[in-house]
C-alpha positions in Angstrom: -1.7 -8.0 28.0 -5.4 -7.9 26.0 -4.2 -5.4 22.7 -6.7 -3.2 20.5 -5.0 -2.2 17.0 -6.9 0.6 14.9 -6.1 0.3 11.3 -5.2 -3.0 11.9 -5.5 -3.5 8.4 -3.1 -1.1 7.2 0.9 -1.7 6.9 1.4 -0.1 10.2 -1.5 -1.9 11.8 -0.6 -5.7 10.6 2.7 -5.6 12.0 1.5 -4.6 15.6 -0.9 -7.2 15.6 1.6 -9.5 14.3 4.1 -8.8 16.8 1.4 -9.0 19.7 0.2 -12.2 18.9 3.9 -13.5 18.8 4.5 -12.5 21.7 1.3 -14.1 23.5 -1.2 -11.3 23.9 -4.6 -11.2 22.7 -5.0 -8.9 20.2 -8.2 -7.3 18.5 -7.7 -5.5 15.3 -10.0 -3.4 14.2 -10.4 -1.9 10.6 -13.1 0.2 8.5 -13.0 0.1 4.8 -10.2 -2.9 4.5 -11.7 -5.1 7.3 -11.3 -8.9 6.5 -10.8 -12.1 7.9 -10.5 -11.6 12.0 -10.9 -8.0 11.7 -13.3 -6.1 13.5 -15.2 -3.5 11.6 -15.8 0.0 13.9 -16.3 3.0 12.2 -14.0 5.3 14.7 -15.5 8.0 13.6 -18.9 6.7 15.4 -18.4 7.8 19.2 -21.1 5.6 20.4 -20.2 2.8 18.7 -16.3 3.3 19.6 -16.9 3.3 23.3 -19.6 0.6 23.3 -16.8 -1.2 21.6 -14.1 -0.6 23.5 -16.3 -1.1 27.5 -17.1 -4.8 25.4 -13.3 -5.9 24.7 -12.1 -4.2 28.0 -8.5 -3.8 26.5 -5.6 -2.9 29.0 -4.0 -1.2 25.5 -4.9 0.1 22.3 -2.5 1.1 19.6 -4.0 3.4 17.6 -2.3 3.5 14.0 -5.5 4.8 12.1 -4.9 7.3 10.0 -5.1 9.5 7.0 -1.1 9.6 6.2 -1.1 10.5 2.7 -0.8 14.5 2.5 -2.4 14.9 -1.0 -5.4 13.2 0.5 -5.3 15.4 3.1 -5.0 19.1 1.6 -7.8 17.5 -1.1 -10.3 16.3 1.5 -9.4 18.7 4.8 -12.8 17.6 6.7 -12.5 13.8 6.4 -8.9 14.3 7.2 -9.5 16.4 10.6 -11.7 14.4 11.7 -9.8 11.3 11.5 -6.7 12.7 12.5 -7.9 14.8 15.1 -11.2 14.0 16.4 -10.5 10.2 16.8 -7.7 11.3 18.8 -9.5 12.7 21.5 -12.0 10.5 21.6 -9.4 7.6 22.3 -7.5 9.8 24.6 -11.0 10.4 26.5 -12.1 6.9 26.5 -8.5 5.6 28.0 -8.2 8.2 30.4 -11.4 7.4 32.3 -10.2 3.5 31.7 -7.2 3.7 32.7 -6.2 2.1 29.6 -2.7 2.5 28.0 -2.9 4.6 24.4 -0.5 4.8 22.1 -0.8 7.4 19.6 1.0 6.7 16.0 2.0 10.4 14.9 5.0 11.7 12.3 8.1 13.3 11.6 5.7 15.7 9.3 5.1 18.1 12.7 8.7 19.4 12.0 9.7 21.8 9.0 12.8 19.5 8.3 14.8 23.1 8.8 16.7 22.0 11.9 17.5 18.0 12.5 18.1 16.0 14.4 14.7 16.9 16.6 14.5 15.8 19.8 11.0 15.6 21.6 11.1 19.1 23.1 11.7 20.5 19.9 8.6 23.0 18.8 6.8 21.5 16.1 5.9 23.5 13.3 4.1 21.7 10.3 4.5 23.2 7.1 1.1 21.1 5.8 -2.1 20.1 6.2 -1.0 16.6 6.8 1.3 17.5 9.6 -0.8 20.1 11.3 -3.4 17.0 11.8 -1.5 14.7 13.3 0.3 18.0 15.4 -3.6 18.7 16.3 -4.4 15.3 16.8 -1.1 15.2 19.4 -2.8 18.1 21.4 -6.0 16.2 21.9 -4.1 13.3 22.9 -2.6 15.5 25.8 -5.4 17.5 26.5 -7.7 14.6 27.5 -4.9 11.7 28.7 -1.6 13.4 30.3 -0.5 9.4 30.2 -0.6 8.2 27.0 2.5 7.6 25.1 2.9 9.6 21.5 5.4 7.8 19.2 6.6 9.9 16.2 7.8 8.0 13.4 9.5 8.8 10.0 8.3 7.8 6.7 7.5 3.6 6.7 8.2 0.5 4.5 7.8 -3.4 5.2 5.9 -6.4 3.9 3.0 -4.5 1.7 0.1 -5.9 0.0 0.9 -3.7 -2.6 3.6 -1.8 -3.3 1.3 1.8 -3.0 1.0 1.0 0.5 3.9 3.1 1.5 6.1 5.6 -0.4 8.9 3.5 -0.1 8.1 0.5 -1.5 6.3 2.1 -4.2 9.9 3.3 -5.8 9.6 -0.3 -6.7 7.4 0.0 -9.4 9.4 3.3 -10.7 12.4 1.0 -10.6 10.8 -1.7 -12.8 8.4 0.1 -15.2 11.5 1.5 -17.3 9.3 5.0 -17.6 11.4 7.8 -18.1 10.8 10.1 -15.1 12.4 12.8 -12.6 13.2 11.4 -9.3 13.3 13.9 -6.1 16.9 13.6 -4.7 16.4 16.8 -2.7 13.9 16.0 0.4 16.2 13.4 2.7 14.2 10.4 4.2 14.9 8.0 7.3 13.1 4.8 5.9 12.1 2.7 9.2 10.4 -0.7 8.8 7.4 -1.2 10.7 8.4 -4.8 12.3 10.6 -2.4 13.9 8.1 0.3 14.9 5.9 -2.5 15.8 8.6 -4.2 18.6 9.2 -0.6 20.1 5.3 -0.5 20.5 5.1 -4.0 22.1 8.1 -3.4 24.0 6.6 0.2 25.6 3.4 -1.6 26.2 5.2 -4.3 28.3 7.3 -1.9 30.5 4.2 0.2 31.4 1.2 -2.7 32.0 3.7 -5.4 33.0 7.2 -3.9 34.7 5.2 -0.9 35.6 7.2 1.7 34.8 6.0 5.0 34.2 6.2 6.2 30.8 3.7 9.1 28.8 4.2 11.8 26.8 6.4 12.7 22.9 9.3 10.1 21.8 11.1 9.5 18.9 11.7 6.0 17.0 13.4 6.5 13.2 16.3 4.2 11.5 18.9 6.5 11.0 19.9 5.8 7.1 20.0 8.5 5.6 18.5 8.3 2.0 16.7 10.4 -0.9 14.1 9.0 -3.1 16.3 8.6 -5.7 18.8 6.9 -4.1 16.4 4.5 -2.5 15.7 3.8 -6.0 19.7 2.9 -6.3 19.0 0.8 -3.9 16.5 -1.4 -5.1 17.8 -1.3 -8.6 20.9 -3.1 -7.3 18.9 -5.6 -5.7 17.0 -6.6 -8.7 20.3 -6.0 -11.1 19.0 -3.3 -13.2 19.7 0.1 -13.9 18.0 3.6 -12.9 19.5 5.4 -16.0 15.2 6.1 -16.9 15.3 8.2 -13.0 16.6 11.6 -13.4 17.6 12.9 -10.3 16.4 16.2 -9.2 18.4 18.1 -6.2 15.9 21.5 -6.7 14.0 21.6 -4.2 9.5 20.7 -5.8 7.4 24.0 -6.6 4.4 22.2 -7.0 2.1 19.8 -4.9 2.2 19.6 -1.4 4.9 21.2 0.6 7.0 18.4 2.3 9.7 19.6 4.7 13.4 18.8 4.0 15.1 16.7 6.4 13.3 15.5 9.9 15.1 13.2 11.7 14.0 12.4 15.0 16.9 11.8 17.8 16.1 8.5 19.3 17.5 9.3 22.5 14.6 9.7 25.0 13.2 6.4 23.7 17.0 4.5 24.1 16.5 6.7 27.7 13.2 4.5 28.5 15.5 1.2 27.9 14.0 1.1 24.5 15.8 -1.0 21.9 16.3 1.4 19.1 17.8 -1.0 16.0 16.5 -1.3 13.4 17.0 -3.6 10.4 19.3 -2.3 7.7 17.5 -1.0 4.3 19.2 -2.3 1.9 19.5 -6.2 3.6 15.5 -6.1 4.3 14.9 -5.1 0.4 17.2 -8.1 -0.6 15.3 -10.7 1.2 12.2 -9.1 0.4 12.3 -8.4 -3.6 13.8 -11.8 -3.6 10.9 -13.2 -2.0 8.7 -11.8 -4.6 10.1 -12.4 -7.5 
């Protein structure tokens, strides 16, 4: 397969590029502000440039990882976020539909309000913040222009970061290490999922559709099953590091300021398993142990 990956400089994008390359596929990675090495620079908001690029590369699959994923940034720059999170998916859906290219769009658990987990693919979306709304609107654009596309919703991601701030999970390593006294969220429930596992699922879906000729389309969910608050993630990290979390005060109250985030958006893997995809996830503490040992 020839695979085009958007957002290939990001945490998930890099993992997707690596997964396909390791499986022997041709991969074209595109990025914009962080385009370096063998990544090609492409402004996804330039529709003419995108069409020209897609036609020149002629991929079998496009994996759309690029997005403004930071809820606080979306709130501060809603127009920019809507361009990237809504208009670009619509453009790619239109282009891939006309050309018979498989499109896999990465969406989020934040399309749900977090009040009635676990969420199946048919459950009603109800985003609580603008980030979730833009990603849900992006899903609607995908469905509007390409009914054969796959929409893969995933939760909070972690993995081999270039810097800890690339992931809201990895960034907690700094909170544990720096020793500063802070209040740490012990309210919201999260299901950290490793980008390498997401990349494997994306590759397996592509293989089933393009090589095995299995018809798969529409919304699918993939999530880790381990349940943590941010404070509990910090405890795992501290245990690996052999240090204390005494400087962190667990706060079990619902946040009253900042961007609203859902309480528990646990995604059900039922439909993904139903189409024959392996939904195994690496154990969070095991991966963190290996990562922190290697990083020290």
